[in-house]
PAPA-179104 format. One record per atom (N, C-alpha, C): x, y, z; atom name; residue number from 1; residue in one letter. Coordinates in Angstrom, 3 decimals, decimal comma, m for minus. Each point is the difference from the previous one (the first is absolute). Example, Ala and Ser with C-alpha at 12.3 -4.5 7.8 and 13.67 -1.06 7.14 Angstrom:
<recs>
u;v;w;atome;num;residu
13,190;m5,690;7,800;N;1;A
m0,890;1,190;0,000;CA;1;A
0,900;1,200;0,000;C;1;A
m0,350;1,050;m0,720;N;2;S
0,820;1,190;0,060;CA;2;S
m0,770;1,090;0,730;C;2;S
</recs>
This chain:
<recs>
u;v;w;atome;num;residu
236,127;155,947;152,499;N;1;X
0,173;m0,885;1,133;CA;1;X
m1,355;m0,260;0,632;C;1;X
m0,263;m1,235;0,325;N;2;X
m1,261;m0,385;0,609;CA;2;X
0,215;m0,092;1,502;C;2;X
m0,770;0,787;0,729;N;3;X
0,103;m0,054;1,452;CA;3;X
m1,127;m0,850;0,540;C;3;X
0,306;m0,824;0,950;N;4;X
m1,011;m0,860;0,587;CA;4;X
0,049;m1,393;m0,608;C;4;X
m0,480;m0,942;0,738;N;5;X
0,050;m1,382;m0,430;CA;5;X
m1,311;m0,431;m0,634;C;5;X
m1,071;0,703;0,248;N;6;X
m1,332;m0,416;m0,418;CA;6;X
m0,381;0,460;m1,402;C;6;X
0,939;0,460;m0,782;N;7;X
m0,316;0,466;m1,345;CA;7;X
0,142;m1,145;m0,998;C;7;X
m0,998;m0,169;m0,847;N;8;X
0,102;m0,932;m1,120;CA;8;X
0,397;0,809;m1,215;C;8;X
1,062;m0,429;m0,657;N;9;X
0,539;0,742;m1,131;CA;9;X
0,061;m0,918;m1,213;C;9;X
m0,430;0,530;m1,142;N;10;X
0,137;m0,705;m1,274;CA;10;X
0,901;0,864;m0,865;C;10;X
1,061;m0,602;m0,511;N;11;X
0,947;0,736;m0,826;CA;11;X
0,014;m0,607;m1,399;C;11;X
m0,249;0,836;m0,995;N;12;X
0,023;m0,425;m1,401;CA;12;X
1,289;0,532;m0,612;C;12;X
0,879;m0,902;m0,422;N;13;X
1,281;0,416;m0,576;CA;13;X
m0,074;0,154;m1,515;C;13;X
m0,864;m0,739;m0,649;N;14;X
m0,134;0,090;m1,450;CA;14;X
m1,321;0,688;m0,313;C;14;X
0,056;1,312;m0,209;N;15;X
m1,226;0,771;m0,203;CA;15;X
m0,450;0,012;m1,452;C;15;X
0,877;m0,341;m0,926;N;16;X
m0,350;0,062;m1,406;CA;16;X
0,075;1,407;m0,548;C;16;X
0,524;0,917;0,785;N;17;X
0,110;1,391;m0,417;CA;17;X
1,466;0,369;m0,158;C;17;X
0,279;0,899;m0,940;N;18;X
1,364;0,492;m0,146;CA;18;X
0,325;1,041;1,067;C;18;X
m1,002;0,629;0,545;N;19;X
0,197;1,087;0,948;CA;19;X
0,170;m0,505;1,434;C;19;X
m0,854;m0,942;0,406;N;20;X
0,009;m0,466;1,383;CA;20;X
0,629;m1,385;0,076;C;20;X
0,971;m0,150;0,874;N;21;X
0,647;m1,299;0,115;CA;21;X
m0,543;m0,827;1,149;C;21;X
m0,668;0,622;0,964;N;22;X
m0,531;m0,754;1,135;CA;22;X
m1,214;0,730;0,578;C;22;X
m0,974;m0,793;0,441;N;23;X
m1,181;0,551;0,664;CA;23;X
m0,152;m0,743;1,325;C;23;X
m0,233;0,756;1,062;N;24;X
m0,177;m0,596;1,325;CA;24;X
m1,409;0,321;0,486;C;24;X
m0,732;m1,036;0,407;N;25;X
m1,349;0,158;0,539;CA;25;X
0,014;m0,326;1,482;C;25;X
m0,611;0,863;0,783;N;26;X
m0,188;m0,272;1,417;CA;26;X
m1,460;m0,375;0,198;C;26;X
m0,240;m1,215;0,447;N;27;X
m1,355;m0,510;0,134;CA;27;X
m0,614;0,550;1,267;C;27;X
m1,214;0,510;m0,135;N;28;X
m0,727;0,526;1,147;CA;28;X
m0,278;m1,129;0,999;C;28;X
0,107;0,283;1,286;N;29;X
m0,246;m1,049;1,004;CA;29;X
m1,395;m0,619;m0,113;C;29;X
m0,966;0,754;m0,505;N;30;X
m1,353;m0,524;m0,159;CA;30;X
m0,056;m1,130;m1,022;C;30;X
0,914;0,026;m0,965;N;31;X
m0,026;m0,971;m1,093;CA;31;X
1,191;m0,957;0,033;C;31;X
0,703;m0,074;1,087;N;32;X
1,175;m0,865;0,066;CA;32;X
m0,368;m1,478;0,005;C;32;X
m1,264;m0,309;0,244;N;33;X
m0,409;m1,405;0,026;CA;33;X
m0,416;m0,516;m1,385;C;33;X
0,016;0,871;m1,013;N;34;X
m0,343;m0,440;m1,355;CA;34;X
1,036;m1,003;m0,506;C;34;X
m0,423;m0,852;m0,875;N;35;X
0,895;m0,999;m0,571;CA;35;X
0,984;0,621;m0,968;C;35;X
1,034;m0,768;m0,324;N;36;X
1,047;0,481;m0,884;CA;36;X
m0,530;0,306;m1,399;C;36;X
m0,880;m0,853;m0,515;N;37;X
m0,551;0,225;m1,346;CA;37;X
m0,775;1,305;m0,066;C;37;X
m0,797;0,257;1,014;N;38;X
m0,803;1,229;0,022;CA;38;X
0,884;1,238;0,111;C;38;X
1,036;m0,082;0,824;N;39;X
0,908;1,136;0,134;CA;39;X
0,735;0,273;m1,312;C;39;X
0,449;m1,051;m0,661;N;40;X
0,689;0,199;m1,280;CA;40;X
m0,936;0,535;m1,064;C;40;X
m1,265;m0,416;0,055;N;41;X
m0,987;0,520;m0,941;CA;41;X
m0,194;1,500;0,221;C;41;X
0,022;0,420;1,247;N;42;X
m0,139;1,431;0,314;CA;42;X
1,227;0,786;m0,461;C;42;X
1,187;m0,599;0,114;N;43;X
1,202;0,723;m0,439;CA;43;X
0,024;0,177;m1,509;C;43;X
m0,632;m0,917;m0,730;N;44;X
m0,030;0,118;m1,469;CA;44;X
m0,681;1,277;m0,463;C;44;X
m0,852;0,558;0,818;N;45;X
m0,672;1,248;m0,367;CA;45;X
0,981;1,161;m0,084;C;45;X
1,156;m0,135;0,678;N;46;X
0,945;1,103;0,071;CA;46;X
1,334;m0,270;m0,678;C;46;X
0,192;m1,176;m0,558;N;47;X
1,322;m0,367;m0,507;CA;47;X
0,065;m0,040;m1,516;C;47;X
m0,741;0,810;m0,666;N;48;X
0,046;0,136;m1,454;CA;48;X
m0,421;m1,280;m0,708;C;48;X
m0,533;m0,963;0,717;N;49;X
m0,472;m1,267;m0,576;CA;49;X
1,030;m0,619;m0,937;C;49;X
1,235;m0,090;0,459;N;50;X
1,048;m0,515;m0,868;CA;50;X
m0,243;m1,442;m0,412;C;50;X
m0,625;m0,796;0,854;N;51;X
m0,297;m1,393;m0,377;CA;51;X
m1,031;m0,025;m1,122;C;51;X
m1,043;0,808;0,119;N;52;X
m1,043;0,041;m1,021;CA;52;X
0,549;0,548;m1,310;C;52;X
0,847;1,040;0,091;N;53;X
0,574;0,562;m1,215;CA;53;X
0,869;m1,021;m0,717;C;53;X
0,746;m0,791;0,755;N;54;X
0,828;m1,041;m0,607;CA;54;X
m0,877;m1,039;m0,680;C;54;X
m1,112;m0,367;0,642;N;55;X
m0,915;m0,969;m0,604;CA;55;X
m0,592;0,551;m1,285;C;55;X
m0,417;1,274;0,042;N;56;X
m0,611;0,601;m1,182;CA;56;X
0,986;0,086;m1,152;C;56;X
1,257;0,305;0,308;N;57;X
1,006;0,089;m1,046;CA;57;X
0,222;m1,364;m0,633;C;57;X
0,102;m1,028;0,823;N;58;X
0,189;m1,350;m0,520;CA;58;X
m1,212;m0,437;m0,816;C;58;X
m1,183;0,310;0,496;N;59;X
m1,224;m0,371;m0,704;CA;59;X
m0,076;0,701;m1,353;C;59;X
0,329;1,286;m0,032;N;60;X
m0,040;0,745;m1,258;CA;60;X
1,000;m0,580;m0,994;C;60;X
1,174;m0,382;0,489;N;61;X
1,006;m0,594;m0,868;CA;61;X
m0,497;m1,320;m0,590;C;61;X
m0,640;m0,806;0,832;N;62;X
m0,538;m1,285;m0,481;CA;62;X
m1,098;0,217;m1,035;C;62;X
m0,851;0,978;0,232;N;63;X
m1,082;0,298;m0,942;CA;63;X
0,577;0,462;m1,340;C;63;X
1,034;0,851;0,037;N;64;X
0,625;0,457;m1,243;CA;64;X
0,622;m1,166;m0,764;C;64;X
0,673;m0,890;0,729;N;65;X
0,593;m1,176;m0,661;CA;65;X
m1,072;m0,863;m0,642;C;65;X
m1,087;m0,207;0,724;N;66;X
m1,093;m0,825;m0,516;CA;66;X
m0,589;0,621;m1,259;C;66;X
m0,212;1,312;0,025;N;67;X
m0,545;0,689;m1,180;CA;67;X
0,944;m0,126;m1,190;C;67;X
1,302;0,188;0,273;N;68;X
0,991;m0,110;m1,060;CA;68;X
m0,024;m1,399;m0,617;C;68;X
m0,067;m1,014;0,856;N;69;X
m0,042;m1,377;m0,469;CA;69;X
m1,246;m0,249;m0,840;C;69;X
m1,152;0,474;0,466;N;70;X
m1,246;m0,201;m0,740;CA;70;X
0,029;0,722;m1,342;C;70;X
0,577;1,188;m0,029;N;71;X
0,114;0,726;m1,271;CA;71;X
0,892;m0,751;m0,974;C;71;X
1,129;m0,503;0,484;N;72;X
0,893;m0,762;m0,881;CA;72;X
m0,668;m1,283;m0,485;C;72;X
m0,741;m0,648;0,879;N;73;X
m0,704;m1,225;m0,397;CA;73;X
m1,051;0,310;m1,063;C;73;X
m0,739;1,087;0,198;N;74;X
m1,026;0,378;m0,978;CA;74;X
0,636;0,348;m1,344;C;74;X
1,123;0,716;0,024;N;75;X
0,681;0,346;m1,246;CA;75;X
0,520;m1,237;m0,718;C;75;X
0,519;m0,948;0,759;N;76;X
0,515;m1,216;m0,651;CA;76;X
m1,144;m0,821;m0,593;C;76;X
m1,140;m0,051;0,658;N;77;X
m1,164;m0,703;m0,547;CA;77;X
m0,472;0,703;m1,263;C;77;X
m0,013;1,311;0,026;N;78;X
m0,407;0,762;m1,180;CA;78;X
0,953;m0,236;m1,154;C;78;X
1,293;m0,010;0,261;N;79;X
0,994;m0,236;m1,049;CA;79;X
m0,149;m1,405;m0,564;C;79;X
m0,250;m0,959;0,875;N;80;X
m0,200;m1,379;m0,456;CA;80;X
m1,245;m0,105;m0,870;C;80;X
m1,071;0,661;0,406;N;81;X
m1,237;m0,019;m0,782;CA;81;X
0,217;0,656;m1,367;C;81;X
0,760;1,097;m0,033;N;82;X
0,282;0,673;m1,266;CA;82;X
0,845;m0,888;m0,904;C;82;X
0,972;m0,703;0,592;N;83;X
0,853;m0,890;m0,796;CA;83;X
m0,813;m1,151;m0,568;C;83;X
m0,865;m0,587;0,781;N;84;X
m0,840;m1,108;m0,473;CA;84;X
m0,939;0,478;m1,095;C;84;X
m0,569;1,185;0,168;N;85;X
m0,899;0,555;m1,016;CA;85;X
0,766;0,238;m1,302;C;85;X
1,206;0,517;0,111;N;86;X
0,803;0,257;m1,198;CA;86;X
0,334;m1,288;m0,718;C;86;X
0,301;m1,046;0,764;N;87;X
0,320;m1,302;m0,603;CA;87;X
m1,224;m0,578;m0,710;C;87;X
m1,150;0,122;0,618;N;88;X
m1,230;m0,562;m0,587;CA;88;X
m0,374;0,753;m1,275;C;88;X
0,147;1,321;m0,003;N;89;X
m0,389;0,801;m1,166;CA;89;X
0,925;m0,268;m1,165;C;89;X
1,298;m0,138;0,219;N;90;X
0,925;m0,165;m1,119;CA;90;X
0,206;m1,426;m0,239;C;90;X
</recs>
């Protein structure tokens, strides 16, 4: 329970953790004039960086897909080159 009216509170409901379901931050009166972006940037230091982890997971998935595609493309070019060489030789 928050007592008093002058408290600035930031509540994070999606922590990205299996253990913690909610994190509550009480902003110090000295820093209550900071902007919303700056305050959220400060909370990211304590919230398991779930946004960054999601980005990294998506990025890694895209990189794996790209590598897979490039490998398949290289193999198909190699197979085509082998087929053309076989046709020319015989």
